[in-house]
GURODO-41880 format. One record per residue (C-alpha): residue number from 0; x, y, z; residue in one letter. Coordinates in steps of 0.02 Angstrom, whole numbers, padded with zeros to 5 digits. Layout:
BEGIN
+------+--------+--------+--------+------+
| resi |      X |      Y |      Z | resn |
+------+--------+--------+--------+------+
|  NUM |      X |      Y |      Z |    A |
...
+------+--------+--------+--------+------+
END
This chain:
BEGIN
+------+--------+--------+--------+------+
| resi |      X |      Y |      Z | resn |
+------+--------+--------+--------+------+
|    0 |  00750 |  00897 |  00686 |    X |
|    1 |  00645 |  00848 |  00533 |    X |
|    2 |  00613 |  00677 |  00608 |    X |
|    3 |  00549 |  00754 |  00771 |    X |
|    4 |  00437 |  00875 |  00676 |    X |
|    5 |  00362 |  00737 |  00567 |    X |
|    6 |  00329 |  00624 |  00715 |    X |
|    7 |  00253 |  00769 |  00811 |    X |
|    8 |  00143 |  00811 |  00663 |    X |
|    9 |  00087 |  00628 |  00657 |    X |
|   10 |  00012 |  00654 |  00830 |    X |
|   11 | -00058 |  00830 |  00808 |    X |
|   12 | -00134 |  00818 |  00633 |    X |
|   13 | -00250 |  00670 |  00670 |    X |
|   14 | -00315 |  00766 |  00820 |    X |
|   15 | -00347 |  00917 |  00709 |    X |
|   16 | -00440 |  00805 |  00587 |    X |
|   17 | -00550 |  00741 |  00728 |    X |
|   18 | -00586 |  00922 |  00775 |    X |
|   19 | -00633 |  00963 |  00594 |    X |
|   20 | -00749 |  00813 |  00587 |    X |
|   21 | -00834 |  00874 |  00746 |    X |
|   22 | -00848 |  01046 |  00665 |    X |
|   23 | -00927 |  00971 |  00508 |    X |
|   24 | -01047 |  00871 |  00616 |    X |
|   25 | -01101 |  01028 |  00708 |    X |
|   26 | -01123 |  01126 |  00546 |    X |
|   27 | -01220 |  00995 |  00447 |    X |
|   28 | -01315 |  00898 |  00580 |    X |
|   29 | -01357 |  01034 |  00704 |    X |
|   30 | -01349 |  01200 |  00611 |    X |
|   31 | -01421 |  01141 |  00444 |    X |
|   32 | -01522 |  00987 |  00490 |    X |
|   33 | -01593 |  01030 |  00660 |    X |
|   34 | -01600 |  01220 |  00661 |    X |
|   35 | -01620 |  01275 |  00480 |    X |
|   36 | -01727 |  01133 |  00412 |    X |
|   37 | -01820 |  01054 |  00558 |    X |
|   38 | -01842 |  01203 |  00675 |    X |
|   39 | -01818 |  01366 |  00578 |    X |
|   40 | -01836 |  01531 |  00669 |    X |
|   41 | -02005 |  01612 |  00641 |    X |
|   42 | -01923 |  01775 |  00590 |    X |
|   43 | -01846 |  01687 |  00439 |    X |
|   44 | -02020 |  01660 |  00366 |    X |
|   45 | -01975 |  01493 |  00285 |    X |
|   46 | -02064 |  01325 |  00289 |    X |
|   47 | -02013 |  01183 |  00404 |    X |
|   48 | -01932 |  01037 |  00309 |    X |
|   49 | -01927 |  00903 |  00441 |    X |
|   50 | -01914 |  00750 |  00327 |    X |
|   51 | -01772 |  00831 |  00228 |    X |
|   52 | -01676 |  00868 |  00387 |    X |
|   53 | -01698 |  00692 |  00454 |    X |
|   54 | -01645 |  00617 |  00288 |    X |
|   55 | -01486 |  00723 |  00278 |    X |
|   56 | -01438 |  00677 |  00457 |    X |
|   57 | -01467 |  00490 |  00429 |    X |
|   58 | -01363 |  00489 |  00269 |    X |
|   59 | -01227 |  00589 |  00358 |    X |
|   60 | -01204 |  00459 |  00494 |    X |
|   61 | -01217 |  00315 |  00369 |    X |
|   62 | -01065 |  00390 |  00280 |    X |
|   63 | -00980 |  00444 |  00440 |    X |
|   64 | -00980 |  00270 |  00520 |    X |
|   65 | -00868 |  00175 |  00395 |    X |
|   66 | -00749 |  00322 |  00382 |    X |
|   67 | -00731 |  00330 |  00570 |    X |
|   68 | -00705 |  00141 |  00581 |    X |
|   69 | -00572 |  00144 |  00444 |    X |
|   70 | -00484 |  00291 |  00527 |    X |
|   71 | -00480 |  00207 |  00698 |    X |
|   72 | -00419 |  00043 |  00622 |    X |
|   73 | -00285 |  00136 |  00525 |    X |
|   74 | -00219 |  00230 |  00676 |    X |
|   75 | -00226 |  00073 |  00785 |    X |
|   76 | -00122 | -00029 |  00662 |    X |
|   77 |  00003 |  00112 |  00631 |    X |
|   78 |  00038 |  00131 |  00816 |    X |
|   79 |  00029 | -00054 |  00865 |    X |
|   80 |  00109 | -00138 |  00715 |    X |
|   81 |  00194 | -00019 |  00592 |    X |
|   82 |  00282 | -00163 |  00503 |    X |
|   83 |  00460 | -00124 |  00556 |    X |
|   84 |  00605 | -00246 |  00529 |    X |
|   85 |  00699 | -00301 |  00687 |    X |
|   86 |  00862 | -00211 |  00721 |    X |
|   87 |  01024 | -00308 |  00702 |    X |
|   88 |  01178 | -00313 |  00812 |    X |
|   89 |  01277 | -00151 |  00787 |    X |
|   90 |  01438 | -00253 |  00789 |    X |
|   91 |  01379 | -00374 |  00654 |    X |
|   92 |  01447 | -00371 |  00477 |    X |
|   93 |  01358 | -00411 |  00316 |    X |
|   94 |  01474 | -00554 |  00267 |    X |
|   95 |  01460 | -00644 |  00433 |    X |
|   96 |  01272 | -00634 |  00461 |    X |
|   97 |  01163 | -00787 |  00433 |    X |
|   98 |  01048 | -00788 |  00280 |    X |
|   99 |  00941 | -00930 |  00346 |    X |
|  100 |  00780 | -00827 |  00341 |    X |
|  101 |  00805 | -00798 |  00153 |    X |
|  102 |  00865 | -00973 |  00108 |    X |
|  103 |  00689 | -01041 |  00134 |    X |
|  104 |  00630 | -00942 | -00019 |    X |
|  105 |  00638 | -00988 | -00202 |    X |
|  106 |  00696 | -00810 | -00239 |    X |
|  107 |  00734 | -00646 | -00153 |    X |
|  108 |  00798 | -00475 | -00203 |    X |
|  109 |  00983 | -00458 | -00173 |    X |
|  110 |  01143 | -00365 | -00212 |    X |
|  111 |  01270 | -00414 | -00345 |    X |
|  112 |  01358 | -00538 | -00231 |    X |
|  113 |  01198 | -00637 | -00204 |    X |
|  114 |  01176 | -00582 | -00023 |    X |
|  115 |  01012 | -00500 |  00029 |    X |
|  116 |  01007 | -00310 |  00027 |    X |
|  117 |  01095 | -00237 |  00178 |    X |
|  118 |  01046 | -00088 |  00288 |    X |
|  119 |  01196 |  00000 |  00364 |    X |
|  120 |  01085 |  00094 |  00488 |    X |
|  121 |  00990 | -00058 |  00555 |    X |
|  122 |  01139 | -00178 |  00537 |    X |
|  123 |  01025 | -00309 |  00462 |    X |
|  124 |  00970 | -00381 |  00297 |    X |
|  125 |  00820 | -00301 |  00214 |    X |
|  126 |  00671 | -00412 |  00171 |    X |
|  127 |  00601 | -00391 | -00005 |    X |
|  128 |  00517 | -00223 | -00037 |    X |
|  129 |  00573 | -00151 |  00130 |    X |
|  130 |  00655 |  00020 |  00141 |    X |
|  131 |  00738 |  00120 |  00279 |    X |
|  132 |  00629 |  00258 |  00350 |    X |
|  133 |  00721 |  00411 |  00412 |    X |
|  134 |  00565 |  00461 |  00510 |    X |
|  135 |  00560 |  00299 |  00611 |    X |
|  136 |  00746 |  00261 |  00603 |    X |
|  137 |  00701 |  00083 |  00553 |    X |
|  138 |  00678 | -00023 |  00397 |    X |
|  139 |  00493 | -00048 |  00357 |    X |
|  140 |  00414 | -00193 |  00263 |    X |
|  141 |  00332 | -00141 |  00099 |    X |
|  142 |  00355 |  00040 |  00148 |    X |
|  143 |  00241 |  00160 |  00055 |    X |
|  144 |  00268 |  00329 |  00139 |    X |
|  145 |  00262 |  00419 |  00305 |    X |
|  146 |  00094 |  00507 |  00318 |    X |
|  147 |  00074 |  00628 |  00465 |    X |
|  148 | -00110 |  00651 |  00419 |    X |
|  149 | -00140 |  00465 |  00451 |    X |
|  150 | -00034 |  00460 |  00608 |    X |
|  151 |  00126 |  00380 |  00545 |    X |
|  152 |  00199 |  00250 |  00428 |    X |
|  153 |  00098 |  00173 |  00287 |    X |
|  154 |  00167 | -00002 |  00259 |    X |
|  155 |  00111 | -00180 |  00223 |    X |
|  156 |  00011 | -00186 |  00384 |    X |
|  157 | -00082 | -00021 |  00361 |    X |
|  158 | -00091 |  00006 |  00172 |    X |
|  159 | -00262 | -00077 |  00157 |    X |
|  160 | -00341 |  00029 |  00295 |    X |
|  161 | -00259 |  00186 |  00223 |    X |
|  162 | -00343 |  00156 |  00054 |    X |
|  163 | -00510 |  00119 |  00135 |    X |
|  164 | -00498 |  00277 |  00242 |    X |
|  165 | -00459 |  00382 |  00088 |    X |
|  166 | -00610 |  00311 | -00004 |    X |
|  167 | -00733 |  00336 |  00137 |    X |
|  168 | -00661 |  00507 |  00178 |    X |
|  169 | -00681 |  00563 | -00003 |    X |
|  170 | -00863 |  00506 | -00004 |    X |
|  171 | -00895 |  00587 |  00166 |    X |
|  172 | -00814 |  00755 |  00125 |    X |
|  173 | -00899 |  00756 | -00046 |    X |
|  174 | -01067 |  00735 |  00039 |    X |
|  175 | -01031 |  00872 |  00167 |    X |
|  176 | -00971 |  00988 |  00027 |    X |
|  177 | -01128 |  00963 | -00079 |    X |
|  178 | -01252 |  00978 |  00065 |    X |
|  179 | -01171 |  01131 |  00142 |    X |
|  180 | -01150 |  01219 | -00025 |    X |
|  181 | -01330 |  01185 | -00079 |    X |
|  182 | -01408 |  01246 |  00083 |    X |
|  183 | -01290 |  01393 |  00097 |    X |
|  184 | -01353 |  01451 | -00073 |    X |
|  185 | -01532 |  01414 | -00017 |    X |
|  186 | -01511 |  01518 |  00141 |    X |
|  187 | -01433 |  01664 |  00048 |    X |
|  188 | -01577 |  01664 | -00075 |    X |
|  189 | -01718 |  01647 |  00052 |    X |
|  190 | -01661 |  01751 |  00201 |    X |
|  191 | -01505 |  01840 |  00138 |    X |
|  192 | -01395 |  01764 |  00274 |    X |
|  193 | -01226 |  01681 |  00251 |    X |
|  194 | -01159 |  01619 |  00420 |    X |
|  195 | -00972 |  01600 |  00439 |    X |
|  196 | -00991 |  01425 |  00510 |    X |
|  197 | -01071 |  01366 |  00348 |    X |
|  198 | -00943 |  01453 |  00238 |    X |
|  199 | -00802 |  01376 |  00340 |    X |
|  200 | -00880 |  01204 |  00324 |    X |
|  201 | -00892 |  01222 |  00134 |    X |
|  202 | -00711 |  01277 |  00123 |    X |
|  203 | -00643 |  01138 |  00234 |    X |
|  204 | -00749 |  01004 |  00148 |    X |
|  205 | -00691 |  01064 | -00023 |    X |
|  206 | -00506 |  01061 |  00023 |    X |
|  207 | -00513 |  00889 |  00103 |    X |
|  208 | -00622 |  00817 | -00036 |    X |
|  209 | -00490 |  00865 | -00164 |    X |
|  210 | -00351 |  00800 | -00053 |    X |
|  211 | -00429 |  00632 | -00008 |    X |
|  212 | -00501 |  00595 | -00181 |    X |
|  213 | -00335 |  00640 | -00265 |    X |
|  214 | -00237 |  00531 | -00143 |    X |
|  215 | -00360 |  00388 | -00166 |    X |
|  216 | -00348 |  00390 | -00356 |    X |
|  217 | -00158 |  00402 | -00351 |    X |
|  218 | -00142 |  00262 | -00224 |    X |
|  219 | -00261 |  00149 | -00321 |    X |
|  220 | -00162 |  00181 | -00481 |    X |
|  221 | -00001 |  00125 | -00395 |    X |
|  222 | -00092 | -00023 | -00317 |    X |
|  223 | -00157 | -00080 | -00488 |    X |
|  224 |  00026 | -00098 | -00539 |    X |
|  225 |  00079 | -00166 | -00369 |    X |
|  226 |  00194 | -00021 | -00334 |    X |
|  227 |  00220 |  00076 | -00174 |    X |
|  228 |  00253 |  00262 | -00176 |    X |
|  229 |  00438 |  00230 | -00144 |    X |
|  230 |  00449 |  00100 | -00282 |    X |
|  231 |  00362 |  00215 | -00406 |    X |
|  232 |  00508 |  00336 | -00390 |    X |
|  233 |  00631 |  00202 | -00447 |    X |
|  234 |  00522 |  00106 | -00570 |    X |
|  235 |  00644 |  00133 | -00714 |    X |
|  236 |  00783 |  00037 | -00626 |    X |
|  237 |  00828 | -00147 | -00639 |    X |
|  238 |  00799 | -00270 | -00497 |    X |
|  239 |  00931 | -00396 | -00445 |    X |
|  240 |  00857 | -00563 | -00390 |    X |
|  241 |  00936 | -00722 | -00322 |    X |
|  242 |  00840 | -00872 | -00390 |    X |
|  243 |  00861 | -01047 | -00323 |    X |
|  244 |  00941 | -01167 | -00449 |    X |
|  245 |  01094 | -01185 | -00559 |    X |
|  246 |  01147 | -01081 | -00708 |    X |
|  247 |  01052 | -01128 | -00868 |    X |
|  248 |  01143 | -01140 | -01036 |    X |
|  249 |  01076 | -00976 | -01105 |    X |
|  250 |  01199 | -00966 | -01250 |    X |
|  251 |  01129 | -01126 | -01324 |    X |
|  252 |  00949 | -01065 | -01304 |    X |
|  253 |  00991 | -00903 | -01395 |    X |
|  254 |  01083 | -00988 | -01540 |    X |
|  255 |  00940 | -01111 | -01563 |    X |
|  256 |  00815 | -00971 | -01573 |    X |
|  257 |  00921 | -00879 | -01701 |    X |
|  258 |  00940 | -01034 | -01810 |    X |
|  259 |  00751 | -01049 | -01813 |    X |
|  260 |  00740 | -00870 | -01883 |    X |
|  261 |  00662 | -00806 | -01723 |    X |
|  262 |  00703 | -00631 | -01663 |    X |
|  263 |  00773 | -00634 | -01487 |    X |
|  264 |  00729 | -00471 | -01401 |    X |
|  265 |  00765 | -00515 | -01219 |    X |
|  266 |  00891 | -00621 | -01128 |    X |
|  267 |  00920 | -00659 | -00947 |    X |
|  268 |  01075 | -00567 | -00883 |    X |
|  269 |  01157 | -00687 | -00760 |    X |
|  270 |  01276 | -00601 | -00641 |    X |
|  271 |  01342 | -00745 | -00535 |    X |
|  272 |  01299 | -00910 | -00453 |    X |
|  273 |  01304 | -00929 | -00264 |    X |
|  274 |  01322 | -01096 | -00175 |    X |
|  275 |  01236 | -01067 | -00009 |    X |
|  276 |  01243 | -01246 |  00058 |    X |
|  277 |  01283 | -01417 | -00015 |    X |
|  278 |  01102 | -01437 | -00068 |    X |
|  279 |  01053 | -01259 | -00107 |    X |
|  280 |  01124 | -01140 | -00237 |    X |
|  281 |  01060 | -00977 | -00309 |    X |
|  282 |  01081 | -00892 | -00477 |    X |
|  283 |  01087 | -00702 | -00472 |    X |
|  284 |  00994 | -00622 | -00618 |    X |
|  285 |  00927 | -00450 | -00664 |    X |
|  286 |  00759 | -00396 | -00732 |    X |
|  287 |  00744 | -00283 | -00883 |    X |
|  288 |  00748 | -00093 | -00850 |    X |
|  289 |  00577 | -00032 | -00796 |    X |
|  290 |  00511 | -00209 | -00768 |    X |
|  291 |  00408 | -00222 | -00609 |    X |
|  292 |  00449 | -00389 | -00524 |    X |
|  293 |  00289 | -00382 | -00419 |    X |
|  294 |  00159 | -00345 | -00554 |    X |
|  295 |  00040 | -00496 | -00557 |    X |
|  296 | -00098 | -00411 | -00657 |    X |
|  297 | -00223 | -00277 | -00604 |    X |
|  298 | -00348 | -00383 | -00508 |    X |
|  299 | -00220 | -00495 | -00418 |    X |
|  300 | -00122 | -00338 | -00372 |    X |
|  301 | -00276 | -00259 | -00292 |    X |
|  302 | -00324 | -00421 | -00203 |    X |
|  303 | -00150 | -00436 | -00128 |    X |
|  304 | -00186 | -00280 | -00023 |    X |
|  305 | -00374 | -00260 | -00009 |    X |
|  306 | -00417 | -00446 |  00007 |    X |
|  307 | -00491 | -00586 | -00095 |    X |
|  308 | -00675 | -00544 | -00068 |    X |
|  309 | -00779 | -00387 | -00098 |    X |
|  310 | -00821 | -00384 |  00088 |    X |
|  311 | -00636 | -00369 |  00130 |    X |
|  312 | -00620 | -00227 |  00006 |    X |
|  313 | -00747 | -00122 |  00101 |    X |
|  314 | -00734 | -00184 |  00281 |    X |
|  315 | -00580 | -00118 |  00374 |    X |
|  316 | -00561 | -00270 |  00484 |    X |
|  317 | -00444 | -00405 |  00416 |    X |
|  318 | -00261 | -00381 |  00370 |    X |
|  319 | -00198 | -00388 |  00191 |    X |
|  320 | -00161 | -00561 |  00115 |    X |
|  321 |  00011 | -00501 |  00057 |    X |
|  322 |  00086 | -00505 |  00232 |    X |
|  323 |  00082 | -00695 |  00238 |    X |
|  324 |  00243 | -00754 |  00153 |    X |
|  325 |  00259 | -00921 |  00062 |    X |
|  326 |  00408 | -01025 |  00009 |    X |
|  327 |  00404 | -00936 | -00161 |    X |
|  328 |  00462 | -00773 | -00083 |    X |
|  329 |  00426 | -00635 |  00040 |    X |
|  330 |  00287 | -00580 | -00079 |    X |
|  331 |  00205 | -00658 | -00231 |    X |
|  332 |  00317 | -00637 | -00383 |    X |
|  333 |  00249 | -00546 | -00535 |    X |
|  334 |  00220 | -00610 | -00711 |    X |
|  335 |  00391 | -00557 | -00777 |    X |
|  336 |  00487 | -00646 | -00638 |    X |
|  337 |  00380 | -00803 | -00650 |    X |
|  338 |  00417 | -00807 | -00837 |    X |
|  339 |  00604 | -00796 | -00802 |    X |
|  340 |  00589 | -00941 | -00681 |    X |
|  341 |  00494 | -01051 | -00804 |    X |
|  342 |  00606 | -01015 | -00953 |    X |
|  343 |  00768 | -01047 | -00859 |    X |
|  344 |  00714 | -01179 | -00733 |    X |
|  345 |  00751 | -01069 | -00583 |    X |
|  346 |  00658 | -01022 | -00425 |    X |
|  347 |  00487 | -01101 | -00410 |    X |
|  348 |  00512 | -01197 | -00572 |    X |
|  349 |  00672 | -01273 | -00501 |    X |
|  350 |  00583 | -01322 | -00340 |    X |
|  351 |  00439 | -01401 | -00436 |    X |
|  352 |  00559 | -01500 | -00545 |    X |
|  353 |  00653 | -01566 | -00394 |    X |
|  354 |  00490 | -01618 | -00311 |    X |
|  355 |  00433 | -01711 | -00466 |    X |
|  356 |  00601 | -01797 | -00478 |    X |
|  357 |  00594 | -01845 | -00294 |    X |
|  358 |  00416 | -01910 | -00317 |    X |
|  359 |  00468 | -02019 | -00466 |    X |
|  360 |  00616 | -02087 | -00368 |    X |
|  361 |  00507 | -02132 | -00220 |    X |
|  362 |  00383 | -02221 | -00334 |    X |
|  363 |  00523 | -02315 | -00418 |    X |
+------+--------+--------+--------+------+
END
């Protein structure tokens, strides 16, 4: 029942938003700009302010255009490519399913046995950072949240356009709020009139300005730490990761550090070692509690979603760079995980060492 209501709301609410935008356009452009400023009624006994009206209308559509483009791009991506994970065979079991798609990576998030995380509803392994959505009944890649106001699921494919829409909507509604409030006060003072259309426009603009600006700031805060809304709820937990390589001799590294009078404050908790094939093995480790495995630093985190250039940050056209996986993992690993790999010769460090060894052998 809740799923049907949420999905129904994801269709109805965007249509209501379009209606409210049309209402704001009528109130500001026609009622304020054209009627009140450019062609005031003679009985009002006020001066004509043609240049002011034209200026307000031009600025309105300059702010309206990028918001409308971001909104259309957001809805288009949500409906065409919501980022869902393919369903598995209902008769398949976790132990018998191939892990080939994960074995190409240097590291991936896993369970204690070294196998990728399993979804009992989709009967398939979960890619890194994916979560099962009860609203869609599917696992979603880099799932952030289900937003009926945006038309559906916010995920790796739509997160960029969602942020851009929030930014442009906050600027647009802020402009409408200021203009309507200023000229409502002006009209009350000069002719003693306070039309309901203007009051309604001020109220709607105020509510949506607070909503969009608050959502934008919250989303940007999470993005600066490379967290989704779902991940922020579990940020205090540990993350279990399978890293390509063989178990390092951690006990020797710890004793050496102690003999050198160094204080050891962190060790790598190794859970098990998994031999996937004759040439590929993985070591299962855990991060420290509260350690974000995806945090690459503020600017790289933002670039992973919004893009590598300032034009990508503001133009809702190209997809996010994060949706293109590499051999390192489904997503770029954060500073903490890269440090674990370097210190223990696992993951990307293990791959690099093998390549250097192979290169030396070929030269010899």
